[in-house]
C-alpha positions as CSV (number, residue, x, y, z in Angstrom):
1,X,19.9,92.0,-53.2
2,X,20.0,89.4,-50.4
3,X,20.3,90.7,-46.8
4,X,23.7,90.1,-45.2
5,X,23.6,87.4,-42.6
6,X,24.8,88.6,-39.2
7,X,27.7,86.7,-37.8
8,X,27.4,85.6,-34.2
9,X,29.2,87.8,-31.7
10,X,31.6,86.3,-29.2
11,X,33.2,87.9,-26.1
12,X,36.4,86.3,-24.9
13,X,37.6,86.6,-21.3
14,X,41.4,86.1,-20.7
15,X,43.9,86.5,-17.8
16,X,47.2,85.5,-19.4
17,X,49.2,84.9,-22.5
18,X,46.1,84.3,-24.7
19,X,47.2,81.3,-26.7
20,X,43.7,80.0,-26.7
21,X,42.4,83.4,-27.7
22,X,44.9,83.3,-30.6
23,X,43.4,79.9,-31.7
24,X,40.0,81.5,-31.7
25,X,41.3,84.5,-33.7
26,X,42.9,82.2,-36.2
27,X,40.1,79.8,-36.6
28,X,36.8,81.5,-35.7
29,X,37.1,85.3,-35.9
30,X,35.9,86.7,-39.2
31,X,34.7,83.4,-40.5
32,X,31.9,81.7,-38.6
33,X,31.7,84.4,-35.9
34,X,33.2,87.8,-34.9
35,X,35.1,88.3,-31.6
36,X,33.4,91.5,-30.6
37,X,35.4,92.1,-27.4
38,X,38.2,90.7,-25.3
39,X,38.1,91.3,-21.6
40,X,41.0,90.9,-19.2
41,X,41.3,91.1,-15.4
42,X,45.0,91.6,-15.7
43,X,46.5,94.8,-17.1
44,X,49.7,93.0,-18.4
45,X,47.9,90.0,-20.0
46,X,49.5,89.4,-23.4
47,X,46.1,88.3,-24.6
48,X,45.3,92.0,-24.8
49,X,48.1,92.5,-27.2
50,X,46.9,89.6,-29.3
51,X,43.4,91.1,-29.5
52,X,44.8,94.6,-30.4
53,X,47.0,93.0,-33.1
54,X,43.8,91.6,-34.6
55,X,42.0,94.9,-34.2
56,X,39.6,93.5,-31.6
57,X,38.4,96.0,-28.9
58,X,39.5,95.3,-25.4
59,X,38.5,96.2,-21.8
60,X,40.6,95.7,-18.7
61,X,39.1,95.7,-15.2
62,X,41.0,94.4,-12.2
63,X,39.5,93.0,-9.0
64,X,42.3,94.8,-7.0
65,X,41.0,98.3,-8.0
66,X,37.5,97.3,-6.8
67,X,38.8,95.9,-3.5
68,X,40.8,99.0,-2.9
69,X,37.6,101.1,-3.4
70,X,35.9,99.0,-0.8
71,X,33.8,97.0,-3.3
72,X,33.2,93.3,-3.5
73,X,33.8,90.5,-6.0
74,X,30.2,90.6,-6.9
75,X,30.5,94.4,-7.7
76,X,33.4,93.6,-9.9
77,X,31.5,90.8,-11.7
78,X,28.5,93.0,-12.3
79,X,30.7,95.8,-13.7
80,X,32.3,93.4,-16.1
81,X,28.8,92.3,-17.3
82,X,27.7,95.9,-17.6
83,X,30.7,96.9,-19.6
84,X,30.2,93.9,-22.0
85,X,26.6,94.8,-22.6
86,X,27.5,98.5,-23.0
87,X,30.1,97.8,-25.6
88,X,27.7,95.5,-27.5
89,X,24.9,98.1,-27.3
90,X,27.1,100.7,-29.0
91,X,27.5,98.4,-32.0
92,X,24.0,96.9,-31.8
93,X,21.6,96.4,-34.7
94,X,19.2,99.3,-34.0
95,X,16.3,97.4,-35.6
96,X,16.2,95.7,-32.2
97,X,13.5,97.5,-30.1
98,X,15.0,99.9,-27.7
99,X,12.7,98.9,-24.9
100,X,14.1,95.3,-24.9
101,X,15.3,95.0,-21.3
102,X,15.5,91.2,-21.2
103,X,18.6,89.3,-20.2
104,X,19.3,88.6,-23.9
105,X,19.3,92.3,-24.8
106,X,22.9,93.4,-25.8
107,X,24.2,90.0,-24.8
108,X,26.8,88.3,-27.0
109,X,25.8,85.0,-28.7
110,X,28.6,83.3,-26.7
111,X,31.0,84.2,-23.9
112,X,34.2,82.1,-23.9
113,X,36.5,81.9,-20.9
114,X,39.9,81.2,-22.4
115,X,42.3,81.2,-19.4
116,X,40.1,83.5,-17.3
117,X,41.5,83.1,-13.8
118,X,38.5,84.3,-11.8
119,X,35.5,82.4,-10.6
120,X,32.4,84.1,-11.9
121,X,29.6,84.7,-9.5
122,X,25.9,83.7,-9.9
123,X,25.2,87.4,-10.2
124,X,27.4,87.6,-13.3
125,X,25.9,84.5,-14.9
126,X,22.4,85.8,-14.4
127,X,23.1,88.8,-16.6
128,X,23.3,86.6,-19.7
129,X,21.1,83.9,-21.2
130,X,21.6,80.5,-19.6
131,X,24.0,78.1,-21.2
132,X,25.8,80.7,-23.3
133,X,29.0,80.9,-21.3
134,X,31.6,78.2,-21.8
135,X,35.0,77.5,-20.1
136,X,38.1,75.6,-21.2
137,X,39.4,73.4,-18.4
138,X,42.5,71.2,-18.5
139,X,41.0,68.1,-16.9
140,X,38.2,65.6,-17.6
141,X,34.7,66.0,-16.0
142,X,34.7,65.4,-12.3
143,X,38.5,65.2,-12.1
144,X,40.8,67.9,-10.8
145,X,38.2,70.7,-10.7
146,X,39.5,74.2,-10.0
147,X,43.1,75.6,-10.1
148,X,46.3,73.8,-10.8
149,X,44.6,70.9,-12.6
150,X,47.6,69.9,-14.7
151,X,50.0,69.8,-11.7
152,X,47.5,67.8,-9.6
153,X,47.0,65.3,-12.4
154,X,50.7,64.8,-12.9
155,X,51.2,64.3,-9.1
156,X,48.3,61.8,-9.1
157,X,50.1,59.9,-12.0
158,X,53.3,59.8,-10.1
159,X,51.4,58.3,-7.1
160,X,49.9,55.6,-9.4
161,X,46.4,57.0,-9.1
162,X,45.7,57.9,-12.7
163,X,47.1,57.0,-16.2
164,X,45.7,59.9,-18.1
165,X,44.1,63.3,-17.8
166,X,42.3,65.4,-20.4
167,X,40.8,68.7,-21.5
168,X,37.1,69.7,-21.7
169,X,35.0,72.6,-22.7
170,X,31.9,72.9,-20.5
171,X,29.0,75.3,-19.9
172,X,29.6,77.6,-16.9
173,X,27.4,77.2,-13.8
174,X,28.0,78.5,-10.3
175,X,29.7,75.1,-9.3
176,X,33.3,75.3,-10.5
177,X,34.0,73.1,-13.6
178,X,30.8,71.2,-13.1
179,X,28.7,72.4,-16.0
180,X,27.4,70.4,-18.9
181,X,30.2,69.1,-21.1
182,X,30.3,70.5,-24.6
183,X,33.3,68.4,-25.8
184,X,36.3,66.6,-24.2
185,X,39.5,64.8,-25.1
186,X,41.5,62.3,-23.1
187,X,45.3,63.1,-22.8
188,X,47.6,60.3,-21.9
189,X,50.4,60.8,-19.3
190,X,53.6,59.1,-20.4
191,X,56.2,57.4,-18.2
192,X,58.9,59.8,-19.3
193,X,56.7,62.9,-19.0
194,X,57.8,65.9,-17.0
195,X,55.3,68.5,-15.8
196,X,56.5,70.7,-18.7
197,X,56.0,68.1,-21.4
198,X,52.6,67.2,-20.1
199,X,51.7,70.9,-20.0
200,X,52.8,71.3,-23.6
201,X,50.7,68.3,-24.8
202,X,47.6,69.6,-22.9
203,X,48.0,73.1,-24.3
204,X,48.2,71.8,-27.8
205,X,44.9,69.9,-27.3
206,X,43.4,73.0,-25.7
207,X,44.0,75.1,-28.8
208,X,42.0,72.7,-30.9
209,X,39.3,71.9,-28.4
210,X,38.4,75.6,-27.6
211,X,37.8,76.1,-31.3
212,X,35.7,72.9,-31.6
213,X,33.7,73.7,-28.5
214,X,33.0,77.2,-29.7
215,X,31.9,76.0,-33.1
216,X,29.6,73.4,-31.5
217,X,28.0,76.1,-29.4
218,X,27.5,78.3,-32.5
219,X,26.1,75.4,-34.5
220,X,28.9,75.7,-37.1
221,X,31.0,72.6,-36.3
């Protein structure tokens, strides 16, 4: 009898409604990979409900509780990394040598930031193999890095500075939204667009691109 092939394990980080997480649940989970864990930094994030509905384990940690305890953002990031590794170790393949203390030990095959509204520190990134954390960002490379990218692109369009915006999936590095691009799509801005219609169009693209980028990283596209 042939040995069962292990599916790659993904951890998804969310802060909000989790529509991009839902795209991953619908198109990746249980097929080309398993979402082993969903982590949120907001207690009321609906993404947690989506995960629970799909019977995916969840963890919630808030920066506020760390700050109230006199701890730092780095302390928070390191605890998130620790909890991810602890969860994966509990379900690990125990054929793996117990003495394996490398960065790769108990690391997921991929971490996906799907609307994770918290800039991860270099200390967090160092806890996992390089290049195995990706982020979805609603702008093209080098344009509108950071928060409120859609609003800023729409304002630039109204000022005649741009004719389009876009969406990209990129590898996460300490510099915000500057990592190697995995995949990208240009999104036109129309003359009759409102901010709401542009947001809807971008979100529709995001739902497809996060799946595509994840499959590229897993080598299953």
